[in-house]
C-alpha positions as CSV (number, residue, x, y, z in Angstrom):
1,X,16.9,33.0,-24.1
2,X,15.6,32.3,-27.6
3,X,13.4,34.4,-29.8
4,X,12.9,32.5,-33.0
5,X,10.8,32.7,-36.2
6,X,10.0,29.4,-37.9
7,X,9.6,29.2,-41.7
8,X,8.9,26.3,-44.0
9,X,6.4,25.0,-46.5
10,X,3.1,23.6,-45.3
11,X,3.8,20.1,-44.0
12,X,7.5,20.8,-43.3
13,X,6.9,20.0,-39.6
14,X,7.1,23.6,-38.3
15,X,4.3,23.2,-35.7
16,X,5.6,19.9,-34.4
17,X,9.2,21.1,-34.1
18,X,8.3,24.5,-32.7
19,X,6.2,22.8,-30.0
20,X,9.1,20.4,-29.1
21,X,11.7,23.1,-29.1
22,X,9.5,25.5,-27.1
23,X,8.9,22.9,-24.4
24,X,12.6,22.0,-24.2
25,X,13.5,25.7,-23.9
26,X,10.7,26.6,-21.5
27,X,9.4,29.3,-23.8
28,X,6.0,29.7,-25.6
29,X,5.2,28.4,-29.1
30,X,3.2,31.2,-30.5
31,X,1.0,30.3,-33.4
32,X,-0.9,33.1,-35.0
33,X,-3.8,30.8,-35.6
34,X,-3.9,29.9,-31.9
35,X,-3.7,33.6,-30.9
36,X,-6.6,34.4,-33.2
37,X,-8.7,31.5,-31.9
38,X,-8.0,32.4,-28.3
39,X,-8.8,36.1,-28.8
40,X,-12.1,35.2,-30.5
41,X,-13.0,32.6,-27.8
42,X,-12.1,35.0,-25.0
43,X,-14.0,37.8,-26.7
44,X,-11.1,40.2,-26.2
45,X,-11.6,43.6,-28.0
46,X,-9.1,42.5,-30.7
47,X,-10.8,39.1,-30.8
48,X,-14.2,40.7,-31.5
49,X,-12.7,42.7,-34.3
50,X,-10.9,39.6,-35.8
51,X,-14.2,37.6,-35.5
52,X,-15.9,40.1,-37.7
53,X,-13.4,39.6,-40.5
54,X,-13.3,35.8,-40.0
55,X,-17.1,35.4,-40.0
56,X,-17.2,37.3,-43.3
57,X,-14.7,34.9,-44.8
58,X,-12.0,37.6,-45.0
59,X,-8.4,37.5,-43.9
60,X,-7.7,39.3,-40.7
61,X,-5.8,42.6,-41.6
62,X,-2.1,42.7,-40.9
63,X,-2.6,45.7,-38.5
64,X,-4.9,43.6,-36.3
65,X,-2.6,40.5,-36.4
66,X,0.3,42.8,-35.4
67,X,-1.7,44.1,-32.5
68,X,-2.5,40.6,-31.4
69,X,1.2,39.6,-31.7
70,X,2.1,42.7,-29.7
71,X,-0.2,41.7,-26.9
72,X,1.1,38.1,-26.9
73,X,4.8,39.0,-26.9
74,X,4.4,41.2,-23.9
75,X,2.7,38.5,-21.7
76,X,4.9,37.3,-18.8
77,X,5.7,33.9,-20.2
78,X,7.0,35.4,-23.5
79,X,9.4,37.9,-21.9
80,X,12.2,35.4,-21.7
81,X,11.8,34.1,-25.2
82,X,9.3,32.7,-27.8
83,X,8.9,30.8,-31.1
84,X,6.7,32.5,-33.7
85,X,5.0,30.0,-36.1
86,X,2.9,31.3,-38.9
87,X,4.0,34.9,-38.7
88,X,5.3,36.7,-40.6
89,X,3.8,35.2,-43.8
90,X,5.2,37.8,-46.2
91,X,7.8,40.5,-46.4
92,X,5.5,43.4,-45.4
93,X,4.5,41.5,-42.3
94,X,8.2,41.0,-41.5
95,X,8.8,44.7,-41.7
96,X,5.8,45.3,-39.4
97,X,7.3,42.7,-37.0
98,X,10.7,44.4,-37.0
99,X,9.1,47.7,-36.1
100,X,7.0,46.0,-33.4
101,X,10.0,44.3,-31.8
102,X,11.8,47.7,-31.7
103,X,8.8,49.3,-30.0
104,X,8.7,46.6,-27.3
105,X,12.5,46.4,-26.9
106,X,12.8,42.8,-28.1
107,X,14.7,41.3,-31.0
108,X,14.6,38.0,-32.9
109,X,17.6,35.8,-32.4
110,X,17.2,33.6,-35.5
111,X,14.9,32.7,-38.3
112,X,14.8,29.0,-38.8
113,X,13.8,27.6,-42.2
114,X,12.8,24.0,-42.2
115,X,13.7,22.9,-45.7
116,X,11.7,20.0,-47.2
117,X,11.3,19.2,-50.9
118,X,7.8,19.7,-52.4
119,X,7.4,16.0,-53.4
120,X,8.2,14.9,-49.8
121,X,5.6,17.4,-48.4
122,X,3.0,16.3,-50.9
123,X,3.5,12.6,-49.9
124,X,3.4,13.5,-46.2
125,X,0.3,15.5,-46.4
126,X,-1.6,13.2,-48.7
127,X,-0.8,10.3,-46.3
128,X,-1.9,12.5,-43.3
129,X,-5.2,13.3,-45.2
130,X,-5.9,9.7,-45.8
131,X,-5.1,8.7,-42.2
132,X,-7.1,11.5,-40.7
133,X,-9.9,12.0,-43.2
134,X,-8.8,15.6,-43.7
135,X,-10.5,16.7,-46.9
136,X,-8.1,19.6,-47.4
137,X,-5.1,17.3,-47.8
138,X,-5.6,16.4,-51.5
139,X,-2.7,16.5,-53.9
140,X,-4.3,19.5,-55.8
141,X,-5.0,21.5,-52.7
142,X,-1.5,20.8,-51.3
143,X,0.2,21.8,-54.5
144,X,-1.9,25.0,-54.5
145,X,-0.8,25.8,-50.9
146,X,2.8,25.2,-51.9
147,X,2.4,27.7,-54.8
148,X,0.9,30.3,-52.5
149,X,3.8,29.7,-50.1
150,X,6.4,30.2,-53.0
151,X,4.7,33.4,-54.0
152,X,4.0,35.0,-50.6
153,X,6.2,33.5,-47.9
154,X,9.3,32.1,-49.6
155,X,10.7,35.7,-50.2
156,X,11.1,35.8,-46.4
157,X,14.1,33.4,-46.7
158,X,16.0,36.0,-48.6
159,X,14.7,38.8,-46.3
160,X,16.2,37.1,-43.2
161,X,19.3,35.7,-45.0
162,X,20.2,39.3,-46.0
163,X,20.0,40.3,-42.4
164,X,22.3,37.4,-41.3
165,X,19.5,35.9,-39.2
166,X,18.7,32.8,-41.2
167,X,19.6,29.2,-40.5
168,X,18.3,26.4,-42.6
169,X,17.6,22.9,-41.2
170,X,16.9,19.8,-43.3
171,X,13.4,18.9,-42.4
172,X,13.5,15.7,-44.4
173,X,15.0,13.5,-41.7
174,X,13.5,11.5,-38.8
175,X,11.7,13.8,-36.3
176,X,14.4,13.3,-33.6
177,X,17.2,14.2,-36.1
178,X,15.4,17.4,-37.0
179,X,14.9,18.3,-33.4
180,X,18.7,17.7,-32.7
181,X,19.6,19.7,-35.8
182,X,17.3,22.6,-34.6
183,X,18.9,22.7,-31.2
184,X,22.3,22.8,-32.7
185,X,21.3,25.5,-35.1
186,X,20.0,27.8,-32.4
187,X,22.9,27.2,-30.1
188,X,25.3,28.8,-32.6
């Protein structure tokens, strides 16, 4: 059974690696973006609330995101394990998540930080933007996202390291090598 949180800068490969690992472990890859989109699409009570914030161009409040995560972690497929990708995004959210996991009698086994240098990420994402036509993958936009990550999300590395729950994996390797390193890191 694995319950994991994935951290890493935008473009580190979190989503790709989380999906591969989740499939190999037989557990769900839980992306907060996917949860929000599904709740809105299915017009669940929480989805209707979230849609109101999203339609107004506002961030969905932490309390609502926590409620969505609570629902998702208690679904039958998540009872034997899960990989959280995109949550928590900051230390206050990590505190909320700790309280939530206590409430639902679950715990996080490890927090995995995919470590990739900024210059590697900028190159990756600019190339992705050129290949896919994504207008949000310009160098300026990417560097701004990296700065936001450094300010808001990077403190989570120390938060989980202090709890003895952090493992760091070099994300600047071929995809198969990263997957192998992740599997070894969570087997410890």
